[in-house]
GUFIVEX-949833 format. One record per residue (C-alpha): residue number from 1; chain; y negated, x, z; residue in three letters. Coordinates in pm, 1 decimal. Layout:
<rs>
(r NUM; A; (Y; X; Z); ALA)
...
</rs>
This chain:
<rs>
(r 1; A; (-4721.8; 17990.3; 11762.5); MET)
(r 2; A; (-4742.7; 18290.4; 11533.5); LYS)
(r 3; A; (-4567.8; 18615.5; 11614.1); GLN)
(r 4; A; (-4744.0; 18836.9; 11869.3); PRO)
(r 5; A; (-4840.0; 19180.6; 11734.6); VAL)
(r 6; A; (-4949.1; 19498.2; 11909.7); THR)
(r 7; A; (-5197.4; 19731.4; 11739.4); VAL)
(r 8; A; (-5222.5; 20095.2; 11849.6); LEU)
(r 9; A; (-5537.8; 20276.9; 11742.7); GLY)
(r 10; A; (-5871.4; 20101.2; 11702.8); LEU)
(r 11; A; (-6068.1; 20320.8; 11470.3); GLY)
(r 12; A; (-6238.5; 20156.2; 11174.7); THR)
(r 13; A; (-5909.7; 20078.9; 11002.1); MET)
(r 14; A; (-5713.4; 19988.9; 11315.7); GLY)
(r 15; A; (-5986.7; 19747.6; 11421.4); SER)
(r 16; A; (-5974.3; 19586.7; 11077.7); ALA)
(r 17; A; (-5597.2; 19543.6; 11109.3); LEU)
(r 18; A; (-5625.9; 19383.0; 11453.1); ALA)
(r 19; A; (-5910.1; 19161.3; 11332.2); GLY)
(r 20; A; (-5711.8; 19035.2; 11033.6); ALA)
(r 21; A; (-5421.1; 18943.5; 11260.7); LEU)
(r 22; A; (-5653.7; 18758.5; 11498.0); LEU)
(r 23; A; (-5814.9; 18574.7; 11207.0); ASP)
(r 24; A; (-5472.7; 18440.5; 11108.7); ARG)
(r 25; A; (-5380.5; 18322.0; 11454.4); GLY)
(r 26; A; (-5155.7; 18603.8; 11576.1); HIS)
(r 27; A; (-5175.6; 18688.4; 11946.0); PRO)
(r 28; A; (-5285.2; 19053.2; 11946.1); VAL)
(r 29; A; (-5242.8; 19315.4; 12214.4); THR)
(r 30; A; (-5445.2; 19629.1; 12145.5); ALA)
(r 31; A; (-5466.1; 19979.9; 12284.1); TRP)
(r 32; A; (-5703.2; 20262.2; 12205.1); ASN)
(r 33; A; (-5754.5; 20597.4; 12371.2); ARG)
(r 34; A; (-6127.1; 20519.2; 12397.5); THR)
(r 35; A; (-6124.0; 20178.0; 12564.0); ALA)
(r 36; A; (-6480.0; 20076.2; 12475.2); GLU)
(r 37; A; (-6386.2; 20058.0; 12107.3); LYS)
(r 38; A; (-6164.1; 19761.8; 12195.9); ALA)
(r 39; A; (-6445.1; 19552.2; 12343.8); ALA)
(r 40; A; (-6534.4; 19364.8; 12020.7); PRO)
(r 41; A; (-6169.3; 19268.1; 11972.5); LEU)
(r 42; A; (-6141.7; 19153.1; 12332.4); ALA)
(r 43; A; (-6435.3; 18922.3; 12270.3); GLU)
(r 44; A; (-6239.1; 18773.7; 11980.5); ARG)
(r 45; A; (-5933.5; 18709.2; 12194.2); GLY)
(r 46; A; (-5729.0; 19028.7; 12186.2); ALA)
(r 47; A; (-5552.6; 19134.3; 12505.2); ARG)
(r 48; A; (-5627.5; 19494.8; 12598.2); LEU)
(r 49; A; (-5345.4; 19709.0; 12736.9); ALA)
(r 50; A; (-5398.6; 19993.5; 12980.1); ALA)
(r 51; A; (-5133.1; 20220.9; 12827.1); THR)
(r 52; A; (-4945.0; 20247.7; 12497.1); PRO)
(r 53; A; (-4621.7; 20154.2; 12677.4); ALA)
(r 54; A; (-4780.8; 19836.6; 12814.6); ASP)
(r 55; A; (-4908.5; 19749.3; 12466.5); ALA)
(r 56; A; (-4566.5; 19805.0; 12307.0); ILE)
(r 57; A; (-4393.0; 19593.8; 12570.6); ALA)
(r 58; A; (-4617.3; 19297.1; 12488.7); ALA)
(r 59; A; (-4498.4; 19230.4; 12132.4); SER)
(r 60; A; (-4185.4; 19248.0; 11917.3); PRO)
(r 61; A; (-4389.3; 19403.2; 11634.6); LEU)
(r 62; A; (-4605.1; 19713.2; 11682.3); VAL)
(r 63; A; (-4849.4; 19837.2; 11417.8); VAL)
(r 64; A; (-5002.3; 20183.9; 11454.3); ALA)
(r 65; A; (-5288.6; 20347.8; 11268.1); CYS)
(r 66; A; (-5406.0; 20672.0; 11427.2); VAL)
(r 67; A; (-5538.7; 21007.0; 11306.9); LEU)
(r 68; A; (-5208.6; 21171.0; 11212.9); ASP)
(r 69; A; (-4839.5; 21191.7; 11301.0); TYR)
(r 70; A; (-4897.1; 21451.8; 11574.4); ASP)
(r 71; A; (-5139.9; 21219.7; 11749.8); VAL)
(r 72; A; (-4895.2; 20931.4; 11712.6); LEU)
(r 73; A; (-4615.7; 21130.7; 11875.5); ARG)
(r 74; A; (-4845.4; 21240.9; 12158.3); ALA)
(r 75; A; (-4947.8; 20879.8; 12222.8); VAL)
(r 76; A; (-4592.1; 20746.7; 12227.5); LEU)
(r 77; A; (-4383.3; 21015.0; 12396.5); GLU)
(r 78; A; (-4486.5; 20945.2; 12759.8); PRO)
(r 79; A; (-4362.0; 20586.9; 12736.3); GLY)
(r 80; A; (-4114.2; 20614.3; 12448.9); ALA)
(r 81; A; (-3852.2; 20407.2; 12632.8); GLU)
(r 82; A; (-4067.7; 20099.9; 12560.7); ALA)
(r 83; A; (-3983.8; 20134.0; 12189.9); LEU)
(r 84; A; (-3621.4; 20023.0; 12226.6); ARG)
(r 85; A; (-3562.1; 19697.4; 12042.2); GLY)
(r 86; A; (-3910.1; 19691.6; 11885.7); LYS)
(r 87; A; (-4008.8; 19690.7; 11519.5); ALA)
(r 88; A; (-4258.2; 19971.7; 11462.9); PHE)
(r 89; A; (-4480.1; 19979.9; 11153.0); VAL)
(r 90; A; (-4659.5; 20310.4; 11108.1); ASN)
(r 91; A; (-4969.9; 20287.5; 10887.9); LEU)
(r 92; A; (-5085.4; 20639.4; 10974.6); THR)
(r 93; A; (-5148.7; 20855.9; 10668.8); SER)
(r 94; A; (-4905.3; 21140.5; 10613.1); GLY)
(r 95; A; (-4648.5; 21293.0; 10380.6); SER)
(r 96; A; (-4307.6; 21158.4; 10273.8); PRO)
(r 97; A; (-4143.8; 21432.6; 10476.8); GLU)
(r 98; A; (-4333.1; 21330.0; 10788.9); GLN)
(r 99; A; (-4228.6; 20969.7; 10734.6); ALA)
(r 100; A; (-3863.0; 21066.8; 10707.6); GLN)
(r 101; A; (-3883.6; 21276.2; 11022.7); GLU)
(r 102; A; (-4058.2; 20991.1; 11204.8); ALA)
(r 103; A; (-3785.1; 20747.2; 11100.1); ALA)
(r 104; A; (-3531.0; 20967.2; 11272.9); GLY)
(r 105; A; (-3745.5; 20998.2; 11584.8); TRP)
(r 106; A; (-3797.0; 20621.4; 11615.7); PHE)
(r 107; A; (-3434.6; 20548.7; 11530.4); GLY)
(r 108; A; (-3314.1; 20775.3; 11810.0); SER)
(r 109; A; (-3524.0; 20567.5; 12048.1); ARG)
(r 110; A; (-3381.4; 20237.3; 11934.4); GLY)
(r 111; A; (-3675.2; 20112.8; 11727.2); ALA)
(r 112; A; (-3667.0; 19968.8; 11377.3); GLY)
(r 113; A; (-3909.0; 20177.9; 11173.1); TYR)
(r 114; A; (-4117.1; 20099.5; 10865.4); LEU)
(r 115; A; (-4353.9; 20352.5; 10718.2); ASP)
(r 116; A; (-4650.7; 20207.5; 10533.9); GLY)
(r 117; A; (-4958.2; 20279.3; 10327.3); ALA)
(r 118; A; (-5282.1; 20082.3; 10321.3); ILE)
(r 119; A; (-5409.4; 20054.2; 9965.1); MET)
(r 120; A; (-5761.8; 19945.4; 10050.1); THR)
(r 121; A; (-6062.6; 20034.7; 10260.6); THR)
(r 122; A; (-6121.9; 19852.3; 10592.9); PRO)
(r 123; A; (-6335.9; 19577.3; 10441.7); GLU)
(r 124; A; (-6047.4; 19479.0; 10213.6); GLY)
(r 125; A; (-5793.5; 19432.0; 10495.6); VAL)
(r 126; A; (-5674.3; 19073.4; 10512.9); GLY)
(r 127; A; (-5726.9; 19002.9; 10143.8); GLY)
(r 128; A; (-5425.8; 18864.2; 9958.9); SER)
(r 129; A; (-5516.5; 19070.5; 9652.5); ASP)
(r 130; A; (-5478.5; 19410.9; 9823.2); VAL)
(r 131; A; (-5146.6; 19589.9; 9861.1); MET)
(r 132; A; (-4983.8; 19725.1; 10173.8); PHE)
(r 133; A; (-4681.8; 19938.7; 10083.6); LEU)
(r 134; A; (-4375.9; 19953.2; 10310.7); TYR)
(r 135; A; (-4049.2; 20144.2; 10310.6); SER)
(r 136; A; (-3761.3; 20155.8; 10553.3); GLY)
(r 137; A; (-3477.1; 19920.8; 10652.0); PRO)
(r 138; A; (-3492.8; 19593.9; 10459.8); ARG)
(r 139; A; (-3392.8; 19376.9; 10758.0); PRO)
(r 140; A; (-3692.5; 19506.5; 10954.8); VAL)
(r 141; A; (-3926.7; 19425.4; 10667.8); PHE)
(r 142; A; (-3776.9; 19080.5; 10611.5); ASP)
(r 143; A; (-3801.3; 18990.9; 10979.5); ALA)
(r 144; A; (-4173.5; 19069.1; 10995.0); HIS)
(r 145; A; (-4296.6; 19006.7; 10640.9); GLU)
(r 146; A; (-4482.2; 18690.8; 10743.8); ALA)
(r 147; A; (-4685.3; 18875.4; 11007.7); ALA)
(r 148; A; (-4749.4; 19169.1; 10775.2); LEU)
(r 149; A; (-4885.0; 18924.6; 10516.5); SER)
(r 150; A; (-5186.0; 18875.0; 10743.2); ALA)
(r 151; A; (-5295.8; 19228.3; 10654.5); LEU)
(r 152; A; (-5259.3; 19200.7; 10276.8); GLY)
(r 153; A; (-4988.0; 19156.5; 10016.7); ASP)
(r 154; A; (-4678.6; 19333.4; 10159.2); PRO)
(r 155; A; (-4494.0; 19530.3; 9889.5); VAL)
(r 156; A; (-4146.3; 19655.5; 9986.0); TYR)
(r 157; A; (-4044.4; 19978.0; 9807.3); LEU)
(r 158; A; (-3696.1; 20045.6; 9940.6); GLY)
(r 159; A; (-3497.5; 20190.8; 10227.4); ALA)
(r 160; A; (-3616.4; 20553.3; 10199.1); ASP)
(r 161; A; (-3886.7; 20575.3; 10469.2); PRO)
(r 162; A; (-4082.1; 20834.1; 10268.5); GLY)
(r 163; A; (-4121.7; 20615.3; 9960.9); ARG)
(r 164; A; (-4439.2; 20432.6; 10070.6); ALA)
(r 165; A; (-4611.1; 20764.0; 10141.4); SER)
(r 166; A; (-4496.1; 20902.3; 9805.5); LEU)
(r 167; A; (-4633.7; 20599.0; 9621.3); TYR)
(r 168; A; (-4954.9; 20628.5; 9822.5); ASP)
(r 169; A; (-5010.4; 20986.8; 9702.7); ALA)
(r 170; A; (-4926.0; 20897.3; 9341.7); ALA)
(r 171; A; (-5154.3; 20593.3; 9340.8); LEU)
(r 172; A; (-5442.5; 20783.6; 9496.6); LEU)
(r 173; A; (-5403.1; 21043.8; 9222.3); GLY)
(r 174; A; (-5423.0; 20763.5; 8966.1); LEU)
(r 175; A; (-5733.5; 20621.1; 9133.8); MET)
(r 176; A; (-5914.9; 20954.0; 9151.2); TRP)
(r 177; A; (-5833.2; 21035.2; 8789.3); SER)
(r 178; A; (-5942.0; 20692.1; 8664.3); ALA)
(r 179; A; (-6262.5; 20692.2; 8870.1); MET)
(r 180; A; (-6345.7; 21047.5; 8763.6); ALA)
(r 181; A; (-6300.2; 20945.4; 8399.4); GLY)
(r 182; A; (-6527.8; 20646.5; 8453.0); TRP)
(r 183; A; (-6792.3; 20863.0; 8621.8); LEU)
(r 184; A; (-6778.8; 21117.2; 8338.7); HIS)
(r 185; A; (-6818.7; 20836.4; 8086.2); GLY)
(r 186; A; (-7103.7; 20690.7; 8291.3); THR)
(r 187; A; (-7277.5; 21029.7; 8287.3); ALA)
(r 188; A; (-7227.9; 21052.0; 7911.3); LEU)
(r 189; A; (-7380.6; 20713.6; 7828.1); VAL)
(r 190; A; (-7634.7; 20762.7; 8106.0); GLY)
(r 191; A; (-7770.3; 21063.5; 7916.4); ALA)
(r 192; A; (-7885.5; 20804.2; 7662.1); GLU)
(r 193; A; (-8048.5; 20592.4; 7937.5); LYS)
(r 194; A; (-7763.1; 20339.0; 7956.7); THR)
(r 195; A; (-7732.2; 20206.2; 8314.9); PRO)
(r 196; A; (-7393.8; 20229.0; 8485.0); ALA)
(r 197; A; (-7405.1; 19852.1; 8544.6); ALA)
(r 198; A; (-7430.0; 19796.2; 8169.4); GLU)
(r 199; A; (-7150.3; 20036.4; 8077.9); PHE)
(r 200; A; (-6903.0; 19930.1; 8347.7); THR)
(r 201; A; (-6806.8; 19579.8; 8220.1); PRO)
(r 202; A; (-6714.7; 19736.8; 7885.7); VAL)
(r 203; A; (-6514.6; 20006.1; 8067.5); ALA)
(r 204; A; (-6327.9; 19745.0; 8272.0); ILE)
(r 205; A; (-6239.2; 19551.7; 7959.2); ARG)
(r 206; A; (-6108.9; 19874.2; 7802.4); TRP)
(r 207; A; (-5887.3; 19935.6; 8104.6); LEU)
(r 208; A; (-5705.0; 19608.9; 8027.9); ALA)
(r 209; A; (-5595.5; 19766.0; 7698.6); THR)
(r 210; A; (-5504.4; 20088.6; 7877.0); VAL)
(r 211; A; (-5277.7; 19882.2; 8104.8); ASN)
(r 212; A; (-5074.8; 19782.7; 7800.2); ARG)
(r 213; A; (-5038.9; 20149.1; 7705.6); PHE)
(r 214; A; (-4897.6; 20223.6; 8051.1); LEU)
(r 215; A; (-4634.3; 19952.3; 8019.1); THR)
(r 216; A; (-4524.3; 20082.7; 7679.1); ARG)
(r 217; A; (-4525.3; 20446.6; 7784.7); TYR)
(r 218; A; (-4323.8; 20379.7; 8101.9); ALA)
(r 219; A; (-4025.6; 20289.3; 7883.8); THR)
(r 220; A; (-4070.4; 20612.1; 7685.8); GLN)
(r 221; A; (-4088.5; 20824.9; 8001.0); VAL)
(r 222; A; (-3770.7; 20670.7; 8142.5); ASP)
(r 223; A; (-3589.0; 20725.5; 7810.9); ALA)
(r 224; A; (-3724.7; 21077.6; 7760.5); GLY)
(r 225; A; (-3822.6; 20986.5; 7403.5); ARG)
(r 226; A; (-4183.2; 20971.1; 7288.5); TYR)
(r 227; A; (-4217.0; 20822.4; 6940.1); PRO)
(r 228; A; (-4565.4; 20894.8; 6810.4); GLY)
(r 229; A; (-4603.6; 20561.6; 6637.1); ASP)
(r 230; A; (-4939.4; 20475.9; 6792.0); ASP)
(r 231; A; (-5132.1; 20801.8; 6834.1); ALA)
(r 232; A; (-4982.2; 21148.8; 6856.1); THR)
(r 233; A; (-5078.3; 21427.8; 7093.1); VAL)
(r 234; A; (-5228.1; 21623.0; 6803.8); ASP)
(r 235; A; (-5445.3; 21324.4; 6711.6); VAL)
(r 236; A; (-5558.2; 21300.0; 7073.7); GLN)
(r 237; A; (-5645.0; 21672.2; 7074.0); VAL)
(r 238; A; (-5880.7; 21610.9; 6783.3); ALA)
(r 239; A; (-6026.6; 21299.8; 6946.6); ALA)
(r 240; A; (-6102.0; 21466.0; 7279.2); ILE)
(r 241; A; (-6285.5; 21734.5; 7088.1); GLY)
(r 242; A; (-6541.7; 21469.6; 6991.3); HIS)
(r 243; A; (-6585.6; 21376.4; 7358.8); LEU)
(r 244; A; (-6637.3; 21739.2; 7458.5); ILE)
(r 245; A; (-6890.3; 21791.2; 7178.9); HIS)
(r 246; A; (-7086.3; 21475.5; 7269.7); ALA)
(r 247; A; (-7093.2; 21566.6; 7638.8); ALA)
(r 248; A; (-7195.7; 21927.2; 7577.3); GLU)
(r 249; A; (-7479.9; 21816.1; 7351.4); ALA)
(r 250; A; (-7613.2; 21596.6; 7633.0); ARG)
(r 251; A; (-7576.9; 21845.5; 7914.8); GLY)
(r 252; A; (-7281.9; 21664.1; 8076.6); VAL)
(r 253; A; (-7028.2; 21877.0; 8265.0); ASP)
(r 254; A; (-6705.5; 21907.1; 8066.9); ASN)
(r 255; A; (-6463.3; 22038.1; 8331.6); ALA)
(r 256; A; (-6262.0; 21714.2; 8331.4); LEU)
(r 257; A; (-6209.2; 21667.5; 7954.9); PRO)
(r 258; A; (-6146.9; 22040.0; 7913.0); GLU)
(r 259; A; (-5868.5; 22017.3; 8172.7); LEU)
(r 260; A; (-5720.3; 21724.6; 7978.7); LEU)
(r 261; A; (-5750.1; 21916.3; 7652.5); LEU)
(r 262; A; (-5568.3; 22212.4; 7806.9); SER)
(r 263; A; (-5280.8; 21985.3; 7913.9); THR)
(r 264; A; (-5260.2; 21825.6; 7567.8); MET)
(r 265; A; (-5251.8; 22170.8; 7406.3); GLU)
(r 266; A; (-4969.4; 22276.5; 7638.2); ARG)
(r 267; A; (-4772.2; 21967.6; 7534.5); ALA)
(r 268; A; (-4837.8; 22041.3; 7167.3); SER)
(r 269; A; (-4730.7; 22404.6; 7210.3); ALA)
(r 270; A; (-4405.1; 22278.9; 7363.8); ALA)
(r 271; A; (-4331.0; 22081.0; 7047.2); GLY)
(r 272; A; (-4478.6; 21744.5; 7144.6); HIS)
(r 273; A; (-4765.8; 21748.0; 6896.0); GLY)
(r 274; A; (-4608.6; 21468.0; 6685.6); PRO)
(r 275; A; (-4512.3; 21270.0; 6996.6); ASP)
(r 276; A; (-4704.0; 21005.4; 7187.7); SER)
(r 277; A; (-4946.9; 21081.6; 7469.1); PHE)
(r 278; A; (-4668.5; 20990.0; 7712.0); ALA)
(r 279; A; (-4503.5; 21323.4; 7632.4); SER)
(r 280; A; (-4757.5; 21490.4; 7863.1); LEU)
(r 281; A; (-4520.0; 21372.2; 8133.9); PHE)
(r 282; A; (-4299.3; 21668.4; 8038.7); GLU)
(r 283; A; (-4586.1; 21905.8; 8123.4); VAL)
(r 284; A; (-4657.0; 21739.9; 8458.2); PHE)
(r 285; A; (-4285.7; 21732.3; 8543.4); ALA)
(r 286; A; (-4259.8; 22105.2; 8468.6); GLY)
(r 287; A; (-4013.6; 22057.0; 8183.3); ARG)
(r 288; A; (-4230.4; 22160.0; 7888.8); ALA)
(r 289; A; (-4197.5; 22518.3; 7764.1); ALA)
(r 290; A; (-4381.7; 22664.2; 7467.3); SER)
(r 291; A; (-4180.0; 22683.5; 7148.1); ARG)
</rs>
């Protein structure tokens, strides 16, 4: 028999979490402030608890996904004594600082605490190709990794409880930047009547090459040395000028490439013109000053 799991919060994401656990044979106890939202899960075999304390008492592992940390605290405080001896995995979105504060709150109540981040939308939950990030005590993660695997690929990031939330913010920034770049490119080629569906396979293939750049530049960032042996910042400044010209000529908004150009020019002014594109890290880290 697979490990029983309690799920607190049955919004769109919480319901997806409970459903993935049920699909993989875990006995699930669920609680939601609005009980009718739990009806579809009950039909699939979930046990519905009347209170959060009753739900927590039912399983050694508790997974929560609610609106925010304030709501989570309000839900748990009336029956907080039920947390003692439990493993609590918090998949509620928040900041690293909130995660660290929560770790102290749960620890003082005798619970093992993991903070987590869901790196997918609800329809992706349960897929082995999607990441769930976790941080907190390693023994807690190791003890429940098998159950957490039902939700997606569990990636452990270390003992600092705020690390999963920090990675979440950084990875969302990467996603938004990459998707915005793709949308700008789609608008550019679309001005010449090229469908997005035609452009996108070429863009995806290009991203495979970009992945190799990231691996190379990570070593440069860690070393603090940025040899410009592939393409320098000054070369990139000239190249982005062509993008801006092409977009302007076709009536495409240039706010995004102009922001990138401004950052490249700041790096060049700080003496990184002959360095690789990775030297923009110094601007983002607040270490670049004009020379």
